[in-house]
N, CA, C and O atoms as a GROMACS GRO file, in nm:
protein
  284
    1MET      N    1 -11.342   6.896   2.505
    1MET     CA    2 -11.258   7.009   2.475
    1MET      C    3 -11.312   7.074   2.348
    1MET      O    4 -11.333   7.007   2.247
    2GLY      N    5 -11.335   7.205   2.353
    2GLY     CA    6 -11.387   7.278   2.240
    2GLY      C    7 -11.280   7.309   2.136
    2GLY      O    8 -11.161   7.290   2.160
    3ILE      N    9 -11.325   7.356   2.023
    3ILE     CA   10 -11.233   7.386   1.912
    3ILE      C   11 -11.133   7.495   1.952
    3ILE      O   12 -11.017   7.490   1.911
    4PHE      N   13 -11.179   7.594   2.030
    4PHE     CA   14 -11.088   7.700   2.071
    4PHE      C   15 -10.985   7.650   2.172
    4PHE      O   16 -10.870   7.695   2.171
    5ASP      N   17 -11.025   7.558   2.257
    5ASP     CA   18 -10.931   7.498   2.352
    5ASP      C   19 -10.823   7.420   2.278
    5ASP      O   20 -10.705   7.426   2.313
    6GLU      N   21 -10.863   7.347   2.175
    6GLU     CA   22 -10.767   7.271   2.096
    6GLU      C   23 -10.670   7.363   2.023
    6GLU      O   24 -10.550   7.338   2.019
    7ALA      N   25 -10.724   7.471   1.965
    7ALA     CA   26 -10.639   7.566   1.893
    7ALA      C   27 -10.541   7.634   1.990
    7ALA      O   28 -10.424   7.653   1.957
    8LYS      N   29 -10.590   7.669   2.108
    8LYS     CA   30 -10.503   7.732   2.208
    8LYS      C   31 -10.392   7.636   2.251
    8LYS      O   32 -10.277   7.677   2.266
    9LYS      N   33 -10.427   7.509   2.271
    9LYS     CA   34 -10.326   7.410   2.311
    9LYS      C   35 -10.220   7.393   2.203
    9LYS      O   36 -10.101   7.386   2.232
   10LYS      N   37 -10.265   7.385   2.077
   10LYS     CA   38 -10.169   7.370   1.966
   10LYS      C   39 -10.077   7.492   1.957
   10LYS      O   40  -9.956   7.477   1.937
   11ALA      N   41 -10.134   7.612   1.971
   11ALA     CA   42 -10.053   7.733   1.966
   11ALA      C   43  -9.953   7.738   2.081
   11ALA      O   44  -9.837   7.774   2.063
   12THR      N   45  -9.999   7.701   2.201
   12THR     CA   46  -9.912   7.699   2.318
   12THR      C   47  -9.800   7.597   2.301
   12THR      O   48  -9.684   7.625   2.333
   13ASP      N   49  -9.834   7.479   2.250
   13ASP     CA   50  -9.733   7.376   2.226
   13ASP      C   51  -9.630   7.424   2.125
   13ASP      O   52  -9.510   7.402   2.143
   14PHE      N   53  -9.676   7.488   2.016
   14PHE     CA   54  -9.584   7.536   1.914
   14PHE      C   55  -9.492   7.644   1.970
   14PHE      O   56  -9.371   7.640   1.949
   15LEU      N   57  -9.550   7.741   2.042
   15LEU     CA   58  -9.468   7.849   2.096
   15LEU      C   59  -9.368   7.799   2.200
   15LEU      O   60  -9.265   7.862   2.222
   16GLY      N   61  -9.398   7.687   2.263
   16GLY     CA   62  -9.307   7.629   2.361
   16GLY      C   63  -9.195   7.548   2.298
   16GLY      O   64  -9.100   7.509   2.366
   17SER      N   65  -9.206   7.522   2.168
   17SER     CA   66  -9.103   7.444   2.098
   17SER      C   67  -8.989   7.535   2.053
   17SER      O   68  -9.003   7.657   2.051
   18ASP      N   69  -8.877   7.474   2.017
   18ASP     CA   70  -8.764   7.551   1.967
   18ASP      C   71  -8.800   7.623   1.837
   18ASP      O   72  -8.760   7.738   1.817
   19ALA      N   73  -8.874   7.556   1.749
   19ALA     CA   74  -8.916   7.619   1.623
   19ALA      C   75  -9.007   7.738   1.651
   19ALA      O   76  -8.996   7.842   1.586
   20GLY      N   77  -9.096   7.723   1.747
   20GLY     CA   78  -9.186   7.832   1.784
   20GLY      C   79  -9.110   7.950   1.843
   20GLY      O   80  -9.143   8.065   1.816
   21GLU      N   81  -9.010   7.920   1.924
   21GLU     CA   82  -8.928   8.026   1.982
   21GLU      C   83  -8.854   8.103   1.873
   21GLU      O   84  -8.849   8.226   1.877
   22GLN      N   85  -8.798   8.032   1.777
   22GLN     CA   86  -8.727   8.098   1.667
   22GLN      C   87  -8.823   8.185   1.586
   22GLN      O   88  -8.790   8.298   1.551
   23LYS      N   89  -8.941   8.132   1.555
   23LYS     CA   90  -9.039   8.208   1.476
   23LYS      C   91  -9.087   8.331   1.553
   23LYS      O   92  -9.100   8.439   1.496
   24SER      N   93  -9.115   8.314   1.683
   24SER     CA   94  -9.161   8.429   1.761
   24SER      C   95  -9.051   8.535   1.770
   24SER      O   96  -9.080   8.654   1.766
   25ASP      N   97  -8.925   8.492   1.783
   25ASP     CA   98  -8.814   8.588   1.786
   25ASP      C   99  -8.804   8.664   1.654
   25ASP      O  100  -8.783   8.785   1.654
   26GLU      N  101  -8.820   8.593   1.542
   26GLU     CA  102  -8.816   8.658   1.410
   26GLU      C  103  -8.926   8.763   1.399
   26GLU      O  104  -8.902   8.875   1.354
   27LEU      N  105  -9.047   8.726   1.439
   27LEU     CA  106  -9.160   8.818   1.429
   27LEU      C  107  -9.142   8.938   1.521
   27LEU      O  108  -9.172   9.051   1.482
   28LEU      N  109  -9.094   8.914   1.642
   28LEU     CA  110  -9.071   9.025   1.735
   28LEU      C  111  -8.961   9.118   1.685
   28LEU      O  112  -8.971   9.239   1.700
   29ASP      N  113  -8.857   9.061   1.624
   29ASP     CA  114  -8.750   9.144   1.568
   29ASP      C  115  -8.803   9.231   1.454
   29ASP      O  116  -8.769   9.349   1.446
   30LYS      N  117  -8.886   9.173   1.367
   30LYS     CA  118  -8.944   9.250   1.257
   30LYS      C  119  -9.034   9.361   1.309
   30LYS      O  120  -9.030   9.473   1.259
   31ALA      N  121  -9.114   9.329   1.411
   31ALA     CA  122  -9.203   9.430   1.469
   31ALA      C  123  -9.122   9.542   1.534
   31ALA      O  124  -9.156   9.660   1.521
   32ALA      N  125  -9.016   9.506   1.605
   32ALA     CA  126  -8.931   9.607   1.670
   32ALA      C  127  -8.863   9.695   1.566
   32ALA      O  128  -8.856   9.817   1.583
   33ASP      N  129  -8.813   9.635   1.459
   33ASP     CA  130  -8.750   9.713   1.352
   33ASP      C  131  -8.849   9.808   1.287
   33ASP      O  132  -8.815   9.922   1.257
   34ALA      N  133  -8.971   9.761   1.264
   34ALA     CA  134  -9.075   9.846   1.205
   34ALA      C  135  -9.108   9.962   1.298
   34ALA      O  136  -9.125  10.076   1.252
   35ALA      N  137  -9.118   9.934   1.427
   35ALA     CA  138  -9.147  10.040   1.524
   35ALA      C  139  -9.035  10.143   1.528
   35ALA      O  140  -9.061  10.263   1.536
   36LYS      N  141  -8.910  10.096   1.523
   36LYS     CA  142  -8.797  10.188   1.524
   36LYS      C  143  -8.797  10.274   1.398
   36LYS      O  144  -8.765  10.393   1.404
   37GLY      N  145  -8.833  10.214   1.284
   37GLY     CA  146  -8.840  10.289   1.160
   37GLY      C  147  -8.950  10.394   1.164
   37GLY      O  148  -8.935  10.503   1.107
   38ARG      N  149  -9.057  10.362   1.229
   38ARG     CA  150  -9.172  10.453   1.237
   38ARG      C  151  -9.152  10.562   1.343
   38ARG      O  152  -9.187  10.678   1.321
   39LEU      N  153  -9.096  10.523   1.458
   39LEU     CA  154  -9.086  10.615   1.571
   39LEU      C  155  -8.949  10.679   1.585
   39LEU      O  156  -8.933  10.778   1.657
   40GLY      N  157  -8.849  10.624   1.516
   40GLY     CA  158  -8.715  10.680   1.522
   40GLY      C  159  -8.626  10.606   1.619
   40GLY      O  160  -8.673  10.541   1.713
   41GLU      N  161  -8.497  10.616   1.595
   41GLU     CA  162  -8.399  10.546   1.677
   41GLU      C  163  -8.392  10.600   1.819
   41GLU      O  164  -8.342  10.532   1.909
   42ASP      N  165  -8.442  10.722   1.841
   42ASP     CA  166  -8.438  10.776   1.977
   42ASP      C  167  -8.530  10.699   2.072
   42ASP      O  168  -8.517  10.711   2.193
   43LYS      N  169  -8.621  10.621   2.018
   43LYS     CA  170  -8.711  10.536   2.098
   43LYS      C  171  -8.664  10.391   2.102
   43LYS      O  172  -8.734  10.305   2.154
   44ALA      N  173  -8.546  10.363   2.047
   44ALA     CA  174  -8.497  10.225   2.034
   44ALA      C  175  -8.487  10.153   2.168
   44ALA      O  176  -8.522  10.035   2.177
   45ASP      N  177  -8.440  10.221   2.272
   45ASP     CA  178  -8.427  10.155   2.403
   45ASP      C  179  -8.562  10.111   2.456
   45ASP      O  180  -8.576  10.000   2.508
   46GLN      N  181  -8.662  10.197   2.444
   46GLN     CA  182  -8.796  10.162   2.492
   46GLN      C  183  -8.855  10.048   2.410
   46GLN      O  184  -8.917   9.957   2.465
   47ILE      N  185  -8.835  10.053   2.279
   47ILE     CA  186  -8.886   9.948   2.191
   47ILE      C  187  -8.820   9.815   2.224
   47ILE      O  188  -8.887   9.712   2.228
   48ASN      N  189  -8.689   9.816   2.247
   48ASN     CA  190  -8.618   9.693   2.282
   48ASN      C  191  -8.666   9.636   2.415
   48ASN      O  192  -8.676   9.514   2.430
   49LYS      N  193  -8.696   9.722   2.512
   49LYS     CA  194  -8.747   9.676   2.641
   49LYS      C  195  -8.882   9.607   2.624
   49LYS      O  196  -8.907   9.502   2.683
   50VAL      N  197  -8.968   9.667   2.543
   50VAL     CA  198  -9.100   9.607   2.518
   50VAL      C  199  -9.083   9.475   2.444
   50VAL      O  200  -9.150   9.377   2.478
   51ARG      N  201  -8.997   9.471   2.344
   51ARG     CA  202  -8.974   9.348   2.267
   51ARG      C  203  -8.926   9.236   2.359
   51ARG      O  204  -8.974   9.123   2.349
   52ASP      N  205  -8.833   9.268   2.448
   52ASP     CA  206  -8.781   9.168   2.541
   52ASP      C  207  -8.887   9.122   2.641
   52ASP      O  208  -8.892   9.004   2.675
   53ALA      N  209  -8.970   9.214   2.687
   53ALA     CA  210  -9.076   9.178   2.782
   53ALA      C  211  -9.177   9.083   2.717
   53ALA      O  212  -9.221   8.987   2.779
   54VAL      N  213  -9.212   9.111   2.592
   54VAL     CA  214  -9.305   9.023   2.520
   54VAL      C  215  -9.240   8.887   2.497
   54VAL      O  216  -9.304   8.783   2.514
   55ASP      N  217  -9.113   8.886   2.460
   55ASP     CA  218  -9.042   8.761   2.435
   55ASP      C  219  -9.037   8.673   2.560
   55ASP      O  220  -9.045   8.550   2.550
   56GLU      N  221  -9.025   8.734   2.677
   56GLU     CA  222  -9.023   8.656   2.801
   56GLU      C  223  -9.157   8.589   2.828
   56GLU      O  224  -9.162   8.484   2.892
   57ARG      N  225  -9.265   8.648   2.779
   57ARG     CA  226  -9.399   8.596   2.805
   57ARG      C  227  -9.441   8.485   2.709
   57ARG      O  228  -9.529   8.405   2.740
   58ILE      N  229  -9.378   8.479   2.593
   58ILE     CA  230  -9.415   8.376   2.495
   58ILE      C  231  -9.293   8.292   2.460
   58ILE      O  232  -9.179   8.336   2.480
   59GLY      N  233  -9.317   8.174   2.410
   59GLY     CA  234  -9.208   8.088   2.368
   59GLY      C  235  -9.140   8.019   2.484
   59GLY      O  236  -9.186   8.027   2.599
   60ASN      N  237  -9.030   7.952   2.453
   60ASN     CA  238  -8.957   7.879   2.557
   60ASN      C  239  -8.837   7.957   2.606
   60ASN      O  240  -8.766   7.911   2.696
   61ASN      N  241  -8.813   8.074   2.548
   61ASN     CA  242  -8.712   8.169   2.594
   61ASN      C  243  -8.569   8.119   2.593
   61ASN      O  244  -8.482   8.181   2.655
   62ASN      N  245  -8.540   8.008   2.525
   62ASN     CA  246  -8.400   7.967   2.522
   62ASN      C  247  -8.350   7.935   2.382
   62ASN      O  248  -8.231   7.906   2.367
   63GLY      N  249  -8.433   7.939   2.282
   63GLY     CA  250  -8.388   7.918   2.145
   63GLY      C  251  -8.313   7.789   2.126
   63GLY      O  252  -8.224   7.780   2.042
   64GLY      N  253  -8.348   7.686   2.205
   64GLY     CA  254  -8.284   7.557   2.192
   64GLY      C  255  -8.163   7.539   2.280
   64GLY      O  256  -8.102   7.432   2.280
   65GLU      N  257  -8.126   7.641   2.356
   65GLU     CA  258  -8.011   7.633   2.444
   65GLU      C  259  -8.059   7.624   2.589
   65GLU      O  260  -8.163   7.680   2.625
   66GLU      N  261  -7.982   7.555   2.669
   66GLU     CA  262  -8.015   7.546   2.811
   66GLU      C  263  -7.988   7.680   2.876
   66GLU      O  264  -7.886   7.744   2.850
   67GLU      N  265  -8.080   7.723   2.961
   67GLU     CA  266  -8.060   7.847   3.034
   67GLU      C  267  -7.976   7.819   3.157
   67GLU      O  268  -7.984   7.712   3.217
   68GLU      N  269  -7.896   7.918   3.194
   68GLU     CA  270  -7.816   7.908   3.315
   68GLU      C  271  -7.907   7.926   3.435
   68GLU      O  272  -7.989   8.018   3.435
   69PRO      N  273  -7.896   7.842   3.537
   69PRO     CA  274  -7.977   7.861   3.657
   69PRO      C  275  -7.935   7.987   3.730
   69PRO      O  276  -7.817   8.021   3.733
   70ALA      N  277  -8.031   8.056   3.790
   70ALA     CA  278  -8.002   8.178   3.865
   70ALA      C  279  -7.934   8.142   3.997
   70ALA      O  280  -7.969   8.044   4.062
   71ASN      N  281  -7.836   8.222   4.035
   71ASN     CA  282  -7.765   8.198   4.162
   71ASN      C  283  -7.830   8.271   4.274
   71ASN      O  284  -7.784   8.262   4.388
   0.00000   0.00000   0.00000
């Protein structure tokens, strides 16, 4: 396993943890707030959609809470 594979595994493991999910949520919130400040509140809905889409792709998506199963 190469050094980049090890780094990728560590990053993936961290983002999959509850601590990683909290940190990624904090960073995404800050980025979304900065974008809203730069682009204006009239773009807030679009910015929030992008923020949520990115959040679904990284982390464990539950912040330490069990997700409800889909019916």
